[in-house]
N, C-alpha and C positions, 0 to 999 in steps of 0.2 A: 482452656481445657477444664473439664470437670471430672471428678473421680467418684466412682461408686464402689464402696467397700461392702462386700457380701459377708455377713456375719451371722449366718443362720445355723451354726453348729448345734448338734444335738447331744454332745457329751458322751459319745459312744466309743470312739477309737482309743481314748486314753484313760479309760476306766482302770483303776479306781481313783486316779488323780482328777479326771474330769467326770462330771455327772450332768444330768439334765439341767441342774441349777447352775453349774459352772462348766460350760462347754469349752472346747479347746482354745478358742480365741482369747480367753481370759487367763490361761495358764501361763505361769512364769517358768518356762522350760529352760531358758538360758538367761541367767542374771535376774535382775529385780524388776524387769518390765514385762508386761504381758505381750502376747503375740499381736493383739490388735493395736496395742500402743506402739509397738515397733512398726507396724504397717502404717499407722498415722505419721510417725516421725520420718518415714521414708518419703513422705509427700511434702514435708515442710520445706519452705524455700522455693518450691516449684509451683504449688497451687495454694490459694488462700483457704483457710478453714471454711469460709462461706461457700466455696466451690466443691466441698467434700460432702457426700451423702453416705449414710450407712443404712443398709437394710438388714435388720436383725429380727429376732422374734420379740413379740410383745412381752414375754416373760423376762427377757434380758435387756430391754430397752433402757431401764433406769441404770443398770450396771454399766451399760455402754456409755451413757451420758457421764457417769462418774469417772470412767476410764479415760474418756477423751473430752474433757470439759471445754476445750477450745472450739469444738464444732458446735454451731448453733443447735439447740435442742430440736428445733423444727426440722433440721436436716437428718435426724435419726428416726427412721421409720420402724415401728414395731409391727411385724406381720402377725395378724391374729391367728393364722393357721399356717402350718408348714405345707407349702405347695411346691417345693423344690426351686431350682434356680431360674427357670423360665419366668415365673411370676415375679421373683425378686428382681431380675434384670429389667423386666418391663416396668415395674413400679418405680425403680430408681431412675430409669430413662425418662419417665413422664415428668420428673422433677427438673430435669436438665433444660438448659436453654436450647432452642431449636438449632442454633448455628454452631454450637460448641461440640467438639469431639468429647466423647465420654470414655474414660479409662475404667475398666472393670477389674477389680482386684479382690481375691479372697482375703479374708482377714487374718489367716493363720499360716501364711507362707514365711519361710525364712530366706531372706536375701541379704547378703552381706555387703554387696558392692553397690551402694546407692548411686554414685555418679555414673557408673557403667550402665546401671539399670535405666537411668533417665536418658542416656544417649540413645538407647534403643527406642524408648517411648517417644522421644521427640521426632525420630525418623518416621515412626509409624503415624504420628500425628500429622506430619506433612503429607504422607500418602493418602490418608482419608480426607484431607482437605482438597486433594486434587482428583481423587477417584471415588466412585461408589464402591464401598467394600466393607467387609466385616473382618477385622484383623484378629488373628489368634497369634499367640507367642509360643513358638516351639523351642524347647530347651535342647541344646546339643547333648546327646547322651554321653555320660562319662563312664558308664559301665552297663553291662547287661542287667536290665531291671524289669521284672515282671509286675511290679506294683503300680506302674503308670500306664495310661493309655498312650498311643502313639499317633502322630500325624504323618501321613505319607504325602510328600510334596511332589509337584510336577514342574512345569516350566517356570522360569523366572519372569515375573510381570514387570518388575522394576528392580533397581539395585536392592538386593537383600530382601525382596518380597516375592513369594512364590504362590502359585495356585495350590489348592488342596485337592489331592486326588481321592483321599479316603481317610476317615478316622478309624483307628483300630482299638478295640477294647483291650484290656490287660491280657497280653498274649502269653503263650507258653515260652519257656526258655529257648527252645529250638528256634522259634520264630524270631525272638528278640535278637539272637545272635545273627540271624540272617538280615534283620533290619539294620543292625549296626554296620554290617559288612557292606550293605548296599549304599549307605551314606545319605539317603534322602528321607530318613525317618527321624522324627524328633519327639521328645516327650511332650505330651499335651499339658501345658501349664495351668490351664483354666483361667488365664488372664486374657482380656479382650480389649479392643478399642474400636469404636464405631461412632458415627454421627447419629444424633437422635432421630432425625427425619428418615434416614435410610434404614436404621434399625426397625422403626415402626412400620415402614413400608414392607420390609422383609418379613416381619412377624405377621402382617396381614396376609401375605402371600403363602407362607409356609406353616404358620401356626395360628390360623384364624380363630380357633377355639380359645386360645389364650388372649389374642387381640380383642375379640368381641366381648370377652368377660371383663376386661380391665380398662379398655380405652376411654370410657366415659367417666372414670372415677377421679376424685380428688384424693391423692394419697395422704394429704394432711388432715383429712376428715376421718376419724377412727370408725365412725358408723358406716360411712361409705366404703371404707377399706374392707371392713368385715363383710358387708353385703356382697361386694364384688368378689372377694376371695372365696366365698362359699360357692361361687359359680365356676371358678377357674380350675382346670385340671392340674394335677400334680405331675410335672414333667420337667426334666432338666433342660437347660438351654442348649446343650449339645444335641439331644434327641429332637427337641422342638424346632431348632433352627440351624445350628452349625453343620449338622450332618445332612441337611436337606438343601440348603441354599447353594446356588452356583456362583455366589459372589463372596465366598470365603477365601481369604488369603492368609498365609503364614509368614511371619518374620522370624526366622531362626535366630536365637540369641545364645551366646556363650556366657553363662552366669553361674556364680556359686549359689545354687537354688535348691530348695527342698520344699515339698508341700506338707512335710511332717505328717504323713498319712498313717503312721503306725509307730509303735514303740521300737520296732526294728530301725526305723528312720532316725529316731532319737539316739538310739545306741550307736548308729553309724556316725552321727555328728559329734556326740559327746565322747565316744570311745568306750571300750570296756572298763569296768570298775577294777580297782586295785584294792589290795588289803589296806585297811585303815582302822581307825579306832573302833568303828561300829560295823565293819565288814570283814568277815573272815572267809577266805577262799582256800579250799584244800583240794588239790587234785582236780580242779575245775578251771577251764580256760575260757576266754572270750565271753565272760558273763557280765551282764549289766544289772546293777542293783541300785534302786532308788528308795530311800526311806524318808518319809515326810515327818515321822514322829521321833526319829532318832533311836529307834529300837535297834538292838544288835542283831545282825543277820549273818548266819553262817551257811555257806554253800559247800557241800562236801561230796567228793567222790564221783567223778565222771559226768558232771552236769554242764558239759560244754555247750555254749550257745544259748544259755538260759537267760531269761529276763524275769526279774523279780521286782515288783513295785508294791510298797507298803504304805498305806495312809490310814487315817481314821475311818475312811469309808470302807476299806476292805484290803485284801491282799491278792495280787496277781502273780501267778507263776506260769510261765509258758516258754516254749521254744521260740526263738526269734522268727523262724520261718512260719510260725503259726500266729504271729502277732496281729494279722489282719482279722482273725477270728475273735479278737477281744470284744468287738462290738456285739457278739452274740451273748456274752456274759453281761455286758452293759444293758442290753435290752431286757434281760431277765431281772437284773437287780434294780434297774431304773423303773421297771413296771412290775410291781409285786403280783399282778394278776396275769403275768405272761404264762403261756402254756408251758407245762413241764416238758413237753416234747421239743421245745425250741432248740435245745442243744444236742438233740439226738440226730445228728446229721453225719 
């Protein structure tokens, strides 16, 4: 098996802790290790460093090399342009061996149970060795959650592997509650497993514009990579392939998992803040406060559900239910030329 780590974060969801120069995968949100380092260590003992590839941006390639020095430098590809995950998945798959299954993992997920995780991966690996298919991993919902996409499953193809009837974008709460009651809906984890040959065949059939733009390139040649990336459309692997192909299957998995998509997700995992030497909470409950500079922060008077993050880059104050909108502020501050009307929504 070979593994492709997708690490093309733009530093928007966790502003002001993350920026365009320090996207989410490099953040040390839990302990002293970055998220991408945790992702790499989840692979150790199961695959060799030589069988791990990272597709990141050209701007963060050197930082990635420093963060994971065990992986050969030639296995870390710096995309010259941001073209979303279809191009990244295609580029990484070109580097893999023709006969080897490819596990595709985002660089910034939190998964606590390594052995349990690999039990599922090995089962999926055996499936793609026997069948032509594109495996997605659906997470058993543990709560009504509108921040994730959902996978609707159909009949069981093989033990613990199901057909996909439909992908559903982030739904309203009323639909989420219905999904959970029905029992055949799972969170879309964004993790995949496929064989190189079948993946390329499916991309030719369902995303020929991506296939034709990239098929002839050598990803290790930076000039070739740039030339081909200028021709490829910017589209996600979900839209380009997974929602179109009739050969997509889902393996539902029960796992302590989070895609860490917002400050609300961090608050959920870390728990609300308590009064401490530098945090003072008065008549305010369920508040999350994070200070990177050690400044004293007081939250006073009915500020329930508030998230406050303070760094040298800036200060964020938002209600937890609005934390998905943090990227709007990040776009403004990461791009000084952004339109003043960006936030007027």
